[in-house]
N, C-alpha and C positions, 0 to 999 in steps of 0.2 A: 350684716356679717360678710356678705359677698364683696361689698365695696372695701371693707376693711381688709379682707383677705387679698384683694387685688392690689391695694396700696402697699401692703406689707410685702407681697410677692415681687411686685415691680420695684419697690423702693430698695429691697435687698439687692436686686440685680444692678440697679443704677449706682448704689453706693459702692458695691464691690467692684463694679466696672471691669469685668473680666477681659474685655476687648481693648482696654486702654484708650477709651474715648476722651476721658477727662483725667489726664495724668497727674493733675494737681491734687486729686483725691487719693492720697497714699497713706495707708494706715499700717504701721508695722504689726506683723502677725496676722493681718487680714488680707491685704491686697498689695503690699509693697512690691511683691514680685508678681507680675501678670504672667503666670506660668501657662495659661491656656489661651492666650491671645491669638496664637497661630492655628488653633484647632479648625478654623474655617478658612484657612489660607489667608488670614488677615483681612477678609472682606469687610467685616463690620468696621474694623479700625480704619481701613483705607477709605471706605465710603464716607466717613466723617472727616478724615484728614483732607480729602479732596476739596472740601469746603473751608476748612480752617487752617490749612498749611500756609505758612508765610514764606515758603521757599520760592525763589524765582524760577528754579528748574526742578521738575519732577520726572521720574521715570515710571512708566507703566509696562506691564507685561506679566508673564507667568512666573513660576518658580525659578525659571532661568534668570530672570532679572532680579527676583527677590533674593536669590542666593548668590547670583553672579555679579551683581553690582554692589558698590559700597553702600552701606546703610546710611552713611552720612559723609559729607565732604566739607569740613569746616572752612576751607579756603576757597570754596567755589563762589565766584562772584554772584551776589544776590541770594545765596543760599541754595541748598540742594536737599531733596528728600526722595528716598526710594519708596514708591507706593505701589509696588507690584503685588499680585495676588496669585497664590499657588493654584494651578489647575484652571486658569482663567480661559475664556473663550473670546472670539471676536464680538459676540453679543455683549459680554460684560465690559470689554474694552471700549466699545462704542458708547455704552451708557456712562462709563467712567469718564470718557472724553467730554461728553455733553455736560456732565456734572462739574468737571474741572474748569469748563469754560466760564462758570459763574464766579470763580475765585479770581478776584482782580490782582492778587499778589503774584499769581503764577504768570510767568512770561514765556516759558519754553517747556514743551512736553516731548520726551523721548519715549517712543513706543516700540517695544520689541515684539516681533511676530515670528511665527514658524508655521509649518504645515498644520500642526495640531490645532492652532487657533481657528483654522478654516475647515475642520473636519465636520462630519455629521454627528459628532458626539453631542452630549448634553450642552445646552446653552448656559445653564447657571448651576451653581451649588446652592444648597438649601438656604443658607443664611443670607444670600443675595437679597431675598425678599424683605429682610428687616434692615436693609441699609438705605441710605439716601439715593443710591443709584437706581433703586426700583421706582423712583418717582415720589412726589410729595415733598413736604418740608422736612427740614432736619429734626424739628420737634416731633413730627409724626413718626419719623424713623426711630427716634429715641423711645417713643411710646410703644412701638411694635417690638423693639428689642426688650424693653422692660417686661413685656408680657409674654415673651418667648420662652417656652419650656427649655429649649436647648441653651439659651443664654443663662437661664436660671441654673441649669446643671453645670455650666462652665463656671458660674459664680461660686457654687458649692465646691467645685474642685479647686478653684483658686484659693478659697479660704482654707481648705484642708491642706493644700500644698504649703501655704504660708505658715500654718500652725505646726505642721509635722516636719517641714523641711523637704517635702517631696517635690517632684516635678515630673514632666513627661520625658522619661529617659529615652524613649524611642526617637523623639524629635531632636533632643539635644545631642544625641550620638549618631545621628544619620550620616555624618561625614567623618566619622573616626577613621584615621588613616589606615589602621590595621584591617579595616573592613572593605576598603575601596578596591583592592585588587580583585576580590571575589565579585563585588558589584559591577566592576568593569566587565568581567567575564559574563555575568548573567545578562547583561544588556545586549549581547549579540543576538540571542534567541528572542529576547523580549521585544526589541525593536523590529526584528524581522516579522514576528507574529503580528504586531500592530499594523505595520504598513502593508502586509499581505492583504488586508481587508480595508485598507484606507480608501475613503471617498472624499475628494476635494469638492467643496461647495463655494463656487465663486460669488454667490449671493451674499455670503458672510463677509467677503472682502469689501463689497460695495456698501454693506451695512456699517462696517467699521469706518470707512472713509466718510460716510454721512455723519457719523458722530464726530469725526475729526473736523468736519465743516464748522461745527459750533466753536471749536477752538480757534479756527482761522478767523471766523467772524468776530471773535472777541479780541483779535489782535495778537494772538499768541503764535510763536514759531513751533512747528511740529516736525519732528524727525522720526520717520518710520524706518526701522532696520530689521533685517533678517538675521536671526541668531546664528552665531558660530557653534557648531557641534563637532564632536570628534570624528575622525575618518571612519571609525567603526560604525558610528551612527549613520553617517552619510552613505556608506556603502550598503548598510542594511536597507536603507530606503531604495537605493538603486536595484539591489538584487531582489527585493520584494515587489518591485513593479511600480514604485511611486515616483520614478524619474520624470515621467511626463507631467505629473502634478507639480514638481519642483519648477519646471519651465513655465507652466501655466501660471503659477503664483507670481513669478517675476514679471511676466507679460501683463498680467492683470494689474499689478501695482503700478507699472509704468502707464498703463491705460488710464488708471484713475488720476495720476498726476497730469497726463496730457489733457484729460477732460476738463481740468480746472484752469487750463491756460497758463499764461505767464504770471508767476506769483511774485509780488514785490517782497522786499525784505520786511520782516516784522518790525514793529516800532521799537521793541526792546529785545532784539535778537541776541541769542547766546552763541550762535554759530554763524560763520560766514555763509552767505548764500540766501536763497529765497525762503519765504515763510513756510513752505511745505517742501520737504526733502525726503528721499528714500535712499537707503544704503544697503548693500549686500555684504554681510560678514560671513555668509555661509560658504559652502564649498570646501575644497581640500587645501586650505591655507597651511602655512607652516605650523601654527599651533595645533591645527586639526590633525596633522600628520605626526605629532609628537608621540613618543612611546607610552604605552599604558604603564601604570605603576607596577613596580617590581613586586612579585609575590612575597618576597621576604621583607618588604617594607623599606628597603634600602634606598629606593629611588621613586618617590611619588611623582605623579605627573604634575608639572608646574602650572598647567593651564586648566585642567579639568578634574573635578571630583569624580564624575562618571561620564561616559560618552555624551549624555544628554544635558549635563549641567556643568557649566564652567565656573571657575573660581573668580573672586573679585579682582584678581590681577588682570584677567582678560576683560572683565567689564570696564575696568579703568582704562585698558588699552582701547576699547571702543570709544569711550568718552574723549580720550586723547586724539583719536583719529578724527572724530567729528569736530573737535576744537582746532584741528590743524597742526597739532604738534606730536604726531605719532613717531615712534622710534622704530624704523624698519629693521634695525639690527636685532630688535627683540622679536617682532611679530612678522617680519618679512614684508617685501614690497607689495604683495597682492592682498594684504589684509585690509578689507574694507574698500568697496568700490561704489561710487555713486551710481544709483539706478536712475537713468534718464532715457527719454526716447532716443537720444542720439547715441548712447553707448550700451543700449540693451543687448544688442547682438554680441558685442565684445564681452559683456558680462557672461552671457551664456556660453561663449567660447571658452572663457576662463574656467567655468565649471567643468567643462569637458577636459580641458588641458590639465587641470588640477587632478582630476580623477585618474587620467592616464599616467600622470607622474606618480601617484600613489600606487597604482597597480604594478608599475614597473620598478618600484623602489626595492622590492625583494628583501625588505626588512623582516626580521622574525615575526613582528607583530602584524605586518601586512599578510604574510604567508599564513599565519595562524587564523586571521579573520577570513581569508579566502577559503581555507579548508573548512571552517565552520559553515560558511555560507554555501559552499558546494554540497555539504551534507544536508543543509536545510533544503536546497533545491531538489536534491534526490529524494528526500523524505520530509516533505514540508510539515512543520509543526502546526497544530491547530491554530487557525487565525484568531486574533483577539477581536472578535466581532461582537458588537453590542447593538442595541436598538438604534435605528437611524432617527435623528431629530432634526427638524428643519425650522427655519424662521416662519412665524405666522404673520398674517395680516396685522394682528394686534401689535406684534412686536414692531413692525414698520410704522404703524400709526403713532404709537407712543414715542418712539425715537424721533419721528418727524415733528411731532408737537414740541418736544423739548428743544430740538435744533432750531425750529422756526422762531421760538421765543427769543433765543439768543440772537438770531439774525435780525429779527425785528427791532430788538433793543439796540443792536449795533447800528442799524440804518437810521435810528432816531437820535443816537448820541455820538455816532462816529465809530470807526472800527476798533478803537481802544476800549469800548465799553464804558466810556466815561472816566477812564483813568487820566 
């Protein structure tokens, strides 16, 4: 009876496939609409797609990439797929990189990062442990998913939504234009609170780049970039005391590049330049200094949904800049700067110059933000502090084991991994 129950329990989850792992299993009225695939930030979906995607270029990152980059680019040479995960961390990005290194179809990986990926917040979300990123074979990950109570619950919700026409309204309407002015305003205090207790963990950055080593060993090109956020978000970090962490992040990224020496161009590069690159799209660029959406809905911000999340138009501009055909008339001359040992100081100077320009702009939205931050400085809101989480020895050992397998395979078959 127990075996029969487990087979029925797991079989139901696998057939409904709430995380859209097997999109060819589509039954009208049952799972034709995967209404709950997003519930875990797409972790389960992404974990399997990292192994099965046939796209030559993929993007990794948090919800900034998930919402801010195109979902698909039909004309992209070799194919493109957005494989970002909401609320991800450096830990998950490192494990995702090591997993993607096993996919011979992938040639280039673009990884978006931000201070949040390198905080002492939690390393993983719950469903990470039932994905292939957690280690083991894809079949083992499917078995864990099939026996997961949370996956079973998502399967039930999926069937109910398909039967009744329902869906997750909260998710679908997160970026309704009429709600964005208020959300823009709310983020002034929200981001100030978060960065008032922020703690930068450089060990996480080294951990991420160790995962990236697997991609490099398998002959892939990797581009790491710092996200563009709105000036209200940038200033919240500065006023809350996270400015030194912004500088440390850029210095540490450059140090990671320098420690890997001169990088040759990848065998099937998607962008000009070496196999490993870093770019800075942060700071007070022209899009970052754009006006917040008008309260009456007459003028939405063209680049940002909210200060922390940009629109696909800006994600496309990032890809255009990386590909060498950016339009300065749209995004400004200073949008996207290569991060290298040679131009690090110039990049840091550009951050300070951009902020000075923003503070002196005297626009109504700059003055409004300054007044809000002055009030927070005088009467600080309660910091958004949670328990500190750090990488463990086991975390390092398991990642090292995964990366070394890729490196050993590359040394025996050549850097292309046998392609």
